[in-house]
MIDOSE-1310 file (N, C-alpha, C; in nm, 2 decimals, decimal comma, always signed):
residues 247
mlnq	-6,17/+1,96/-1,61/-6,25/+1,96/-1,50/-6,40/+1,94/-1,54; -6,46/+1,83/-1,48/-6,60/+1,82/-1,53/-6,69/+1,89/-1,45; -6,81/+1,96/-1,51/-6,90/+2,03/-1,42/-7,02/+1,95/-1,38; -7,04/+1,83/-1,43/-7,16/+1,76/-1,36/-7,14/+1,61/-1,40
vavl	-7,15/+1,52/-1,30/-7,12/+1,40/-1,37/-7,26/+1,31/-1,28; -7,29/+1,22/-1,40/-7,41/+1,12/-1,32/-7,34/+1,00/-1,26; -7,42/+0,94/-1,17/-7,35/+0,82/-1,11/-7,47/+0,72/-1,08; -7,44/+0,60/-1,14/-7,54/+0,49/-1,15/-7,46/+0,36/-1,07
adih	-7,52/+0,31/-1,02/-7,47/+0,18/-0,96/-7,57/+0,07/-0,94; -7,54/-0,05/-0,93/-7,61/-0,17/-0,89/-7,75/-0,17/-1,00; -7,71/-0,16/-1,10/-7,84/-0,18/-1,20/-7,88/-0,31/-1,20; -7,80/-0,42/-1,19/-7,84/-0,57/-1,19/-7,94/-0,61/-1,30
gvlp	-7,93/-0,57/-1,43/-7,98/-0,62/-1,53/-8,13/-0,57/-1,53; -8,16/-0,48/-1,48/-8,30/-0,43/-1,48/-8,30/-0,32/-1,56; -8,35/-0,37/-1,71/-8,33/-0,25/-1,82/-8,43/-0,15/-1,81; -8,56/-0,19/-1,78/-8,66/-0,07/-1,76/-8,62/+0,04/-1,66
alda	-8,57/+0,00/-1,54/-8,51/+0,09/-1,46/-8,40/+0,19/-1,52; -8,30/+0,11/-1,57/-8,19/+0,18/-1,64/-8,24/+0,28/-1,75; -8,34/+0,23/-1,83/-8,38/+0,33/-1,95/-8,45/+0,44/-1,90; -8,53/+0,44/-1,80/-8,61/+0,53/-1,71/-8,48/+0,65/-1,66
vlae	-8,40/+0,59/-1,61/-8,28/+0,69/-1,58/-8,19/+0,77/-1,68; -8,16/+0,68/-1,78/-8,11/+0,72/-1,90/-8,20/+0,84/-1,99; -8,34/+0,84/-1,95/-8,41/+0,93/-2,03/-8,44/+1,08/-1,95; -8,37/+1,08/-1,83/-8,38/+1,20/-1,74/-8,29/+1,29/-1,81
pdlq	-8,36/+1,42/-1,80/-8,30/+1,53/-1,89/-8,16/+1,57/-1,81; -8,16/+1,56/-1,66/-8,04/+1,61/-1,61/-7,92/+1,50/-1,63; -7,96/+1,39/-1,64/-7,86/+1,28/-1,69/-7,81/+1,31/-1,84; -7,90/+1,34/-1,94/-7,85/+1,36/-2,04/-7,78/+1,48/-2,06
aadl	-7,79/+1,59/-1,98/-7,70/+1,70/-1,97/-7,56/+1,68/-1,89; -7,54/+1,58/-1,84/-7,43/+1,57/-1,77/-7,30/+1,54/-1,85; -7,19/+1,57/-1,79/-7,06/+1,58/-1,88/-7,04/+1,43/-1,91; -7,07/+1,34/-1,81/-7,02/+1,20/-1,80/-7,11/+1,13/-1,70
ivlc	-7,11/+1,02/-1,74/-7,19/+0,89/-1,65/-7,07/+0,79/-1,61; -7,08/+0,78/-1,47/-7,00/+0,71/-1,42/-7,08/+0,57/-1,36; -7,05/+0,46/-1,38/-7,11/+0,33/-1,35/-7,04/+0,24/-1,25; -7,09/+0,26/-1,13/-7,02/+0,22/-1,01/-7,04/+0,05/-0,98
gdva	-7,04/-0,04/-1,08/-7,04/-0,17/-1,06/-7,17/-0,23/-1,05; -7,17/-0,36/-1,06/-7,27/-0,45/-1,05/-7,40/-0,42/-1,15; -7,32/-0,41/-1,28/-7,44/-0,36/-1,38/-7,53/-0,48/-1,44; -7,48/-0,60/-1,44/-7,54/-0,71/-1,52/-7,60/-0,82/-1,47
agpl	-7,57/-0,85/-1,35/-7,61/-0,96/-1,26/-7,77/-0,97/-1,25; -7,85/-0,99/-1,35/-8,00/-0,99/-1,31/-8,06/-1,04/-1,44; -8,18/-1,01/-1,44/-8,27/-1,07/-1,53/-8,26/-1,03/-1,67; -8,21/-0,93/-1,73/-8,18/-0,88/-1,85/-8,04/-0,84/-1,89
qgpt	-7,96/-0,92/-1,82/-7,81/-0,90/-1,84/-7,73/-0,87/-1,98; -7,79/-0,93/-2,09/-7,72/-0,89/-2,22/-7,78/-0,78/-2,27; -7,93/-0,75/-2,28/-7,96/-0,60/-2,33/-7,90/-0,50/-2,25; -7,89/-0,52/-2,11/-7,86/-0,42/-2,02/-7,71/-0,37/-2,05
ldrl	-7,61/-0,48/-2,08/-7,49/-0,46/-2,12/-7,49/-0,39/-2,25; -7,57/-0,43/-2,34/-7,57/-0,37/-2,47/-7,61/-0,23/-2,46; -7,71/-0,18/-2,37/-7,74/-0,05/-2,38/-7,63/+0,06/-2,34; -7,57/-0,01/-2,22/-7,47/+0,06/-2,16/-7,34/+0,09/-2,25
aglg	-7,31/-0,02/-2,33/-7,18/-0,01/-2,43/-7,23/+0,09/-2,51; -7,36/+0,09/-2,57/-7,40/+0,21/-2,65/-7,38/+0,35/-2,63; -7,35/+0,36/-2,49/-7,34/+0,50/-2,44/-7,20/+0,54/-2,48; -7,09/+0,45/-2,51/-6,99/+0,49/-2,57/-6,88/+0,57/-2,47
sral	-6,80/+0,65/-2,52/-6,73/+0,72/-2,42/-6,79/+0,81/-2,31; -6,93/+0,83/-2,34/-7,00/+0,92/-2,21/-7,00/+0,84/-2,09; -6,98/+0,73/-2,10/-6,99/+0,64/-1,95/-6,85/+0,58/-1,94; -6,81/+0,57/-1,81/-6,69/+0,52/-1,74/-6,73/+0,40/-1,66
wvrg	-6,67/+0,30/-1,66/-6,72/+0,19/-1,59/-6,62/+0,14/-1,48; -6,67/+0,12/-1,36/-6,61/+0,07/-1,26/-6,67/-0,09/-1,23; -6,58/-0,18/-1,20/-6,62/-0,32/-1,18/-6,68/-0,36/-1,04; -6,78/-0,42/-1,03/-6,84/-0,45/-0,90/-6,79/-0,60/-0,87
nadr	-6,83/-0,64/-0,73/-6,81/-0,78/-0,71/-6,90/-0,88/-0,79; -7,04/-0,83/-0,85/-7,11/-0,91/-0,90/-7,05/-0,94/-1,05; -7,00/-0,83/-1,12/-6,93/-0,83/-1,25/-6,80/-0,92/-1,23; -6,73/-0,92/-1,13/-6,62/-1,01/-1,12/-6,68/-1,14/-1,10
emva	-6,77/-1,17/-1,04/-6,83/-1,32/-1,02/-6,88/-1,36/-1,15; -6,95/-1,27/-1,21/-7,02/-1,33/-1,35/-6,90/-1,36/-1,45; -6,79/-1,29/-1,45/-6,68/-1,32/-1,55/-6,62/-1,46/-1,48; -6,62/-1,49/-1,34/-6,56/-1,60/-1,32/-6,67/-1,73/-1,35
larg	-6,81/-1,71/-1,32/-6,89/-1,82/-1,35/-6,90/-1,85/-1,51; -6,88/-1,74/-1,59/-6,91/-1,75/-1,72/-6,77/-1,85/-1,78; -6,67/-1,83/-1,71/-6,53/-1,91/-1,74/-6,55/-2,06/-1,67; -6,65/-2,06/-1,61/-6,63/-2,21/-1,55/-6,58/-2,24/-1,43
eeit	-6,55/-2,13/-1,35/-6,49/-2,15/-1,23/-6,59/-2,17/-1,13; -6,55/-2,23/-1,03/-6,63/-2,28/-0,91/-6,65/-2,20/-0,81; -6,73/-2,11/-0,81/-6,74/-1,99/-0,68/-6,88/-2,01/-0,64; -6,92/-1,95/-0,52/-7,04/-1,96/-0,46/-7,07/-1,81/-0,45
vpdp	-7,21/-1,78/-0,51/-7,27/-1,64/-0,49/-7,41/-1,68/-0,42; -7,44/-1,58/-0,35/-7,56/-1,57/-0,27/-7,69/-1,57/-0,35; -7,69/-1,51/-0,47/-7,81/-1,47/-0,55/-7,80/-1,56/-0,68; -7,90/-1,68/-0,67/-7,90/-1,77/-0,79/-7,89/-1,71/-0,90
iatw	-7,97/-1,59/-0,93/-7,97/-1,53/-1,07/-7,86/-1,50/-1,11; -7,75/-1,48/-1,03/-7,62/-1,43/-1,09/-7,56/-1,54/-1,18; -7,59/-1,67/-1,13/-7,52/-1,78/-1,18/-7,58/-1,81/-1,32; -7,73/-1,80/-1,31/-7,79/-1,81/-1,45/-7,76/-1,70/-1,53
aagm	-7,75/-1,55/-1,48/-7,71/-1,46/-1,59/-7,57/-1,49/-1,64; -7,47/-1,53/-1,55/-7,36/-1,58/-1,61/-7,35/-1,67/-1,75; -7,43/-1,74/-1,73/-7,45/-1,84/-1,87/-7,52/-1,78/-1,97; -7,56/-1,66/-1,97/-7,62/-1,60/-2,08/-7,55/-1,50/-2,15
vdia	-7,42/-1,44/-2,09/-7,37/-1,35/-2,17/-7,26/-1,40/-2,26; -7,24/-1,33/-2,34/-7,14/-1,36/-2,46/-7,00/-1,34/-2,42; -6,92/-1,40/-2,51/-6,75/-1,38/-2,49/-6,71/-1,24/-2,50; -6,77/-1,16/-2,57/-6,72/-1,02/-2,57/-6,78/-0,96/-2,45
qval	-6,89/-0,97/-2,42/-6,92/-0,92/-2,28/-6,87/-0,95/-2,16; -6,82/-1,09/-2,14/-6,74/-1,14/-2,04/-6,60/-1,06/-2,05; -6,54/-1,03/-2,18/-6,42/-0,98/-2,18/-6,44/-0,83/-2,13; -6,55/-0,74/-2,17/-6,59/-0,62/-2,13/-6,57/-0,61/-1,98
ldal	-6,64/-0,70/-1,91/-6,65/-0,70/-1,76/-6,50/-0,73/-1,70; -6,44/-0,82/-1,76/-6,31/-0,85/-1,72/-6,22/-0,74/-1,72; -6,23/-0,66/-1,80/-6,13/-0,56/-1,84/-6,14/-0,40/-1,75; -6,28/-0,41/-1,67/-6,31/-0,30/-1,60/-6,21/-0,28/-1,49
ptsm	-6,18/-0,16/-1,46/-6,11/-0,11/-1,34/-6,17/-0,12/-1,20; -6,13/-0,16/-1,10/-6,18/-0,17/-0,97/-6,22/-0,02/-0,92; -6,12/+0,09/-0,96/-6,17/+0,21/-0,91/-6,10/+0,32/-1,01; -6,15/+0,44/-0,99/-6,08/+0,56/-1,11/-6,11/+0,68/-1,02
tldi	-6,04/+0,79/-1,04/-6,06/+0,93/-0,99/-6,09/+1,01/-1,10; -6,20/+1,12/-1,06/-6,20/+1,23/-1,17/-6,20/+1,37/-1,11; -6,17/+1,46/-1,18/-6,17/+1,61/-1,11/-6,31/+1,67/-1,15; -6,39/+1,70/-1,05/-6,52/+1,74/-1,06/-6,56/+1,88/-1,01
agfg	-6,60/+1,97/-1,06/-6,62/+2,09/-1,00/-6,69/+2,10/-0,89; -6,66/+2,18/-0,78/-6,69/+2,19/-0,65/-6,65/+2,10/-0,54; -6,58/+1,98/-0,61/-6,51/+1,88/-0,55/-6,37/+1,85/-0,53; -6,30/+1,88/-0,65/-6,19/+1,83/-0,68/-6,18/+1,71/-0,69
evlf	-6,07/+1,61/-0,68/-6,06/+1,48/-0,69/-6,16/+1,40/-0,63; -6,22/+1,32/-0,70/-6,32/+1,23/-0,66/-6,30/+1,08/-0,70; -6,30/+0,99/-0,59/-6,25/+0,86/-0,62/-6,40/+0,79/-0,63; -6,41/+0,70/-0,73/-6,52/+0,61/-0,77/-6,47/+0,47/-0,75
chat	-6,56/+0,37/-0,67/-6,53/+0,24/-0,65/-6,66/+0,18/-0,63; -6,68/+0,04/-0,61/-6,80/-0,01/-0,59/-6,83/-0,04/-0,45; -6,74/-0,10/-0,37/-6,81/-0,11/-0,23/-6,71/-0,02/-0,14; -6,56/-0,06/-0,15/-6,49/+0,04/-0,08/-6,35/+0,04/-0,17
prdd	-6,27/+0,13/-0,16/-6,15/+0,15/-0,23/-6,06/+0,02/-0,26; -6,07/-0,05/-0,14/-5,98/-0,17/-0,11/-6,04/-0,31/-0,15; -6,18/-0,32/-0,16/-6,25/-0,44/-0,15/-6,37/-0,40/-0,24; -6,40/-0,46/-0,32/-6,53/-0,48/-0,40/-6,67/-0,54/-0,35
eeiv	-6,66/-0,60/-0,21/-6,77/-0,66/-0,15/-6,76/-0,63/+0,02; -6,68/-0,56/+0,04/-6,67/-0,50/+0,18/-6,80/-0,40/+0,22; -6,85/-0,45/+0,33/-6,97/-0,36/+0,38/-6,93/-0,23/+0,47; -6,97/-0,12/+0,43/-6,99/+0,00/+0,52/-7,11/+0,06/+0,50
lvds	-7,17/+0,11/+0,60/-7,32/+0,18/+0,60/-7,32/+0,31/+0,63; -7,43/+0,39/+0,61/-7,45/+0,52/+0,65/-7,42/+0,55/+0,81; -7,46/+0,45/+0,88/-7,41/+0,47/+1,01/-7,29/+0,38/+1,09; -7,21/+0,36/+1,00/-7,10/+0,27/+1,02/-7,02/+0,39/+1,13
algr	-6,93/+0,34/+1,22/-6,84/+0,42/+1,31/-6,74/+0,49/+1,24; -6,70/+0,61/+1,29/-6,59/+0,69/+1,22/-6,46/+0,60/+1,22; -6,46/+0,49/+1,34/-6,33/+0,44/+1,33/-6,33/+0,34/+1,22; -6,46/+0,29/+1,17/-6,47/+0,18/+1,06/-6,45/+0,25/+0,93
wnev	-6,49/+0,37/+0,93/-6,48/+0,45/+0,80/-6,32/+0,49/+0,79; -6,25/+0,52/+0,89/-6,11/+0,56/+0,87/-6,04/+0,43/+0,84; -6,08/+0,30/+0,88/-6,01/+0,18/+0,84/-6,01/+0,16/+0,69; -6,14/+0,16/+0,64/-6,16/+0,13/+0,49/-6,12/+0,22/+0,42
ldgv	-6,09/+0,37/+0,45/-6,05/+0,47/+0,36/-5,90/+0,51/+0,39; -5,85/+0,43/+0,48/-5,69/+0,43/+0,52/-5,61/+0,46/+0,38; -5,55/+0,57/+0,38/-5,45/+0,59/+0,25/-5,51/+0,65/+0,13; -5,65/+0,67/+0,13/-5,73/+0,74/+0,06/-5,70/+0,88/+0,05
saet	-5,65/+0,96/-0,05/-5,62/+1,12/-0,04/-5,76/+1,19/-0,10; -5,84/+1,13/-0,18/-5,94/+1,20/-0,22/-6,05/+1,25/-0,12; -6,09/+1,37/-0,15/-6,18/+1,44/-0,02/-6,31/+1,37/-0,05; -6,35/+1,32/-0,16/-6,48/+1,24/-0,17/-6,46/+1,12/-0,23
vvcg	-6,54/+1,02/-0,19/-6,55/+0,88/-0,24/-6,70/+0,84/-0,27; -6,70/+0,79/-0,38/-6,83/+0,75/-0,42/-6,86/+0,60/-0,44; -6,92/+0,53/-0,37/-6,94/+0,40/-0,37/-7,08/+0,34/-0,40; -7,11/+0,22/-0,42/-7,23/+0,16/-0,41/-7,26/+0,03/-0,33
hthm	-7,30/-0,08/-0,39/-7,31/-0,22/-0,33/-7,39/-0,23/-0,23; -7,45/-0,14/-0,14/-7,55/-0,17/-0,03/-7,68/-0,14/-0,09; -7,69/-0,07/-0,21/-7,84/-0,05/-0,25/-7,90/+0,04/-0,19; -7,84/+0,14/-0,09/-7,92/+0,25/-0,01/-7,87/+0,37/-0,03
pfar	-7,91/+0,47/-0,07/-7,85/+0,59/-0,10/-7,81/+0,68/+0,02; -7,70/+0,75/+0,03/-7,68/+0,84/+0,15/-7,56/+0,93/+0,09; -7,56/+1,03/+0,19/-7,42/+1,11/+0,18/-7,40/+1,16/+0,32; -7,28/+1,14/+0,36/-7,22/+1,19/+0,49/-7,09/+1,20/+0,50
lanq	-7,05/+1,29/+0,59/-6,87/+1,29/+0,63/-6,86/+1,20/+0,74; -6,73/+1,15/+0,69/-6,65/+1,08/+0,78/-6,50/+1,11/+0,78; -6,46/+1,14/+0,89/-6,32/+1,21/+0,91/-6,27/+1,30/+0,79; -6,36/+1,40/+0,78/-6,33/+1,50/+0,66/-6,35/+1,46/+0,53
qliv	-6,39/+1,34/+0,50/-6,41/+1,30/+0,37/-6,56/+1,29/+0,35; -6,60/+1,33/+0,23/-6,75/+1,29/+0,20/-6,75/+1,17/+0,12; -6,86/+1,10/+0,17/-6,89/+0,97/+0,13/-7,02/+0,96/+0,05; -7,03/+0,94/-0,07/-7,17/+0,93/-0,14/-7,21/+0,79/-0,19
npgs	-7,32/+0,75/-0,16/-7,37/+0,63/-0,24/-7,50/+0,67/-0,30; -7,48/+0,63/-0,43/-7,63/+0,68/-0,51/-7,74/+0,59/-0,50; -7,71/+0,48/-0,42/-7,83/+0,38/-0,42/-7,82/+0,29/-0,54; -7,95/+0,22/-0,56/-7,92/+0,10/-0,67/-8,04/+0,17/-0,77
vgmp	-7,98/+0,14/-0,90/-8,09/+0,16/-1,01/-8,18/+0,05/-1,02; -8,14/-0,06/-1,01/-8,22/-0,17/-1,03/-8,28/-0,25/-0,93; -8,22/-0,25/-0,82/-8,26/-0,34/-0,68/-8,26/-0,26/-0,54; -8,33/-0,15/-0,55/-8,34/-0,06/-0,44/-8,38/-0,12/-0,32
ygss	-8,32/-0,08/-0,19/-8,36/-0,12/-0,07/-8,41/+0,01/+0,01; -8,54/+0,00/+0,04/-8,58/+0,11/+0,12/-8,70/+0,18/+0,06; -8,68/+0,22/-0,07/-8,79/+0,29/-0,14/-8,80/+0,24/-0,28; -8,91/+0,28/-0,34/-8,92/+0,23/-0,48/-8,85/+0,34/-0,57
gahw	-8,86/+0,30/-0,70/-8,78/+0,38/-0,79/-8,64/+0,34/-0,83; -8,59/+0,43/-0,94/-8,42/+0,38/-0,97/-8,37/+0,49/-0,90; -8,26/+0,44/-0,81/-8,19/+0,58/-0,74/-8,07/+0,60/-0,82; -8,01/+0,72/-0,82/-7,88/+0,75/-0,88/-7,85/+0,88/-0,82
allg	-7,72/+0,96/-0,88/-7,68/+1,08/-0,80/-7,63/+1,18/-0,90; -7,63/+1,27/-0,88/-7,55/+1,37/-0,96/-7,45/+1,46/-0,87; -7,33/+1,47/-0,91/-7,22/+1,57/-0,85/-7,17/+1,67/-0,94; -7,15/+1,77/-0,89/-7,10/+1,87/-0,96/-7,10/+2,02/-0,90
ehgv	-7,10/+2,11/-0,95/-7,08/+2,28/-0,90/-7,21/+2,31/-0,80; -7,31/+2,23/-0,82/-7,42/+2,25/-0,72/-7,41/+2,14/-0,62; -7,32/+2,07/-0,58/-7,31/+1,95/-0,47/-7,35/+1,82/-0,52; -7,41/+1,77/-0,40/-7,45/+1,63/-0,43/-7,60/+1,62/-0,43
qlrr	-7,66/+1,58/-0,55/-7,79/+1,57/-0,55/-7,82/+1,41/-0,58; -7,91/+1,36/-0,47/-7,93/+1,23/-0,47/-8,06/+1,22/-0,53; -8,07/+1,12/-0,63/-8,20/+1,17/-0,72/-8,26/+1,02/-0,73; -8,42/+1,02/-0,76/-8,49/+0,90/-0,75/-8,58/+0,89/-0,89
tkfd	-8,58/+0,82/-0,97/-8,65/+0,81/-1,09/-8,76/+0,73/-1,09; -8,88/+0,78/-1,10/-8,98/+0,66/-1,09/-9,03/+0,62/-1,21; -9,07/+0,50/-1,22/-9,12/+0,43/-1,35/-9,21/+0,34/-1,31; -9,29/+0,29/-1,42/-9,39/+0,21/-1,41/-9,37/+0,05/-1,37
aeaa	-9,37/+0,03/-1,23/-9,31/-0,10/-1,19/-9,39/-0,21/-1,24; -9,51/-0,21/-1,26/-9,61/-0,30/-1,31/-9,58/-0,34/-1,45; -9,56/-0,25/-1,54/-9,52/-0,24/-1,66/-9,37/-0,32/-1,67; -9,30/-0,28/-1,59/-9,15/-0,34/-1,59/-9,15/-0,47/-1,55
caai	-9,22/-0,52/-1,45/-9,25/-0,66/-1,41/-9,28/-0,74/-1,53; -9,40/-0,70/-1,61/-9,46/-0,77/-1,70/-9,34/-0,77/-1,83; -9,27/-0,68/-1,87/-9,18/-0,67/-1,97/-9,05/-0,78/-1,94; -9,01/-0,77/-1,83/-8,89/-0,87/-1,78/-8,94/-0,98/-1,76
tkts	-9,08/-1,02/-1,73/-9,12/-1,15/-1,72/-9,13/-1,23/-1,84; -9,17/-1,15/-1,94/-9,19/-1,19/-2,08/-9,06/-1,21/-2,14; -8,97/-1,15/-2,12/-8,84/-1,17/-2,20/-8,73/-1,22/-2,13; -8,74/-1,24/-2,00/-8,58/-1,26/-1,93/-8,55/-1,42/-1,93
gypd	-8,65/-1,49/-1,93/-8,61/-1,65/-1,93/-8,56/-1,69/-1,80; -8,54/-1,63/-1,70/-8,48/-1,67/-1,57/-8,62/-1,75/-1,51; -8,58/-1,88/-1,47/-8,68/-1,98/-1,42/-8,79/-1,93/-1,32; -8,73/-1,85/-1,22/-8,82/-1,79/-1,11/-8,83/-1,64/-1,13
ieew	-8,83/-1,61/-1,24/-8,84/-1,45/-1,28/-8,96/-1,39/-1,22; -9,08/-1,45/-1,21/-9,18/-1,37/-1,14/-9,17/-1,34/-1,00; -9,11/-1,43/-0,92/-9,08/-1,42/-0,78/-8,97/-1,32/-0,78; -8,88/-1,32/-0,85/-8,76/-1,22/-0,84/-8,82/-1,07/-0,87
vdff	-8,88/-1,06/-0,95/-8,93/-0,92/-1,02/-9,03/-0,88/-0,90; -9,10/-0,97/-0,85/-9,22/-0,94/-0,74/-9,13/-0,86/-0,61; -9,03/-0,92/-0,57/-8,94/-0,89/-0,45/-8,85/-0,76/-0,51; -8,79/-0,76/-0,61/-8,70/-0,65/-0,63/-8,74/-0,54/-0,70
vrsq	-8,82/-0,57/-0,80/-8,89/-0,45/-0,90/-9,00/-0,40/-0,83; -9,05/-0,45/-0,74/-9,17/-0,39/-0,66/-9,10/-0,32/-0,56; -8,99/-0,34/-0,55/-8,92/-0,28/-0,41/-8,97/-0,31/-0,26; -8,98/-0,44/-0,24/-9,02/-0,50/-0,11/-8,92/-0,51/-0,01
asdv	-8,79/-0,50/-0,05/-8,70/-0,50/+0,06/-8,66/-0,35/+0,14; -8,73/-0,37/+0,26/-8,68/-0,24/+0,35/-8,56/-0,19/+0,39; -8,54/-0,06/+0,40/-8,40/-0,02/+0,45/-8,38/-0,10/+0,61; -8,46/-0,12/+0,69/-8,46/-0,17/+0,81/-8,41/-0,31/+0,80
tala	-8,45/-0,39/+0,69/-8,44/-0,54/+0,67/-8,29/-0,54/+0,63; -8,26/-0,47/+0,53/-8,14/-0,46/+0,46/-8,02/-0,43/+0,56; -8,05/-0,32/+0,64/-7,94/-0,29/+0,74/-7,93/-0,39/+0,83; -8,05/-0,46/+0,88/-8,01/-0,57/+0,98/-7,94/-0,69/+0,91
afkp	-7,96/-0,72/+0,78/-7,88/-0,82/+0,72/-7,74/-0,79/+0,71; -7,70/-0,65/+0,67/-7,55/-0,60/+0,65/-7,49/-0,59/+0,77; -7,56/-0,55/+0,90/-7,48/-0,53/+1,02/-7,38/-0,61/+1,04; -7,41/-0,74/+1,05/-7,32/-0,85/+1,09/-7,17/-0,85/+1,00
rag	-7,19/-0,78/+0,88/-7,08/-0,80/+0,81/-7,03/-0,65/+0,77; -7,06/-0,56/+0,86/-7,04/-0,40/+0,85/-6,89/-0,39/+0,93; -6,85/-0,46/+1,00/-6,70/-0,46/+1,08/-6,74/-0,36/+1,21
């Protein structure tokens, strides 16, 4: 049984944010790191994948929709993705990185102290791009968690942190490391014998923007970092955008 697990989701190739979280003493002391998908679709996709691969057996990976889409795009498949940086990023990863992303599981379960069996996925256990929100109705949660026996489910995808009960199951979303909606900083979570801790790691956004702009190569990088790294997307805006897709 694991005493403490750190959960990181939706890094989206923002390496300075990831490095800030990896430097946290509580993360370094955790037994394991779980990556809940969408790690690379962003401005520094290759270096981010290298950094995460360097964690070795300390990290377990779950594939997200953006990871799946990167694999398809890198292999020349014709698909439509909403964020143009994902298409660009897919052209920048190497064969080994594509294979790594393609081999990832869509979910996993771990036994964690204080929780028992915990299921980790990207969006929902049944779909890697399905939308459910902190204020989704109990009936909606019952639908997307139908057949899931784990008492705790950890997901990502919507880039907004929360923890709530739904039909006697605890749902945890750590928020986004690299593209947070609602507040600045890099968001992640700790699960263990002391319960759920939703964490936010502050870092120098201006220095991060400068570093990413200098090294990325993405044509519209200044606009991208201005919106995402400076965290201009509010939770109100994000929730309004997600509501029509939330069922």
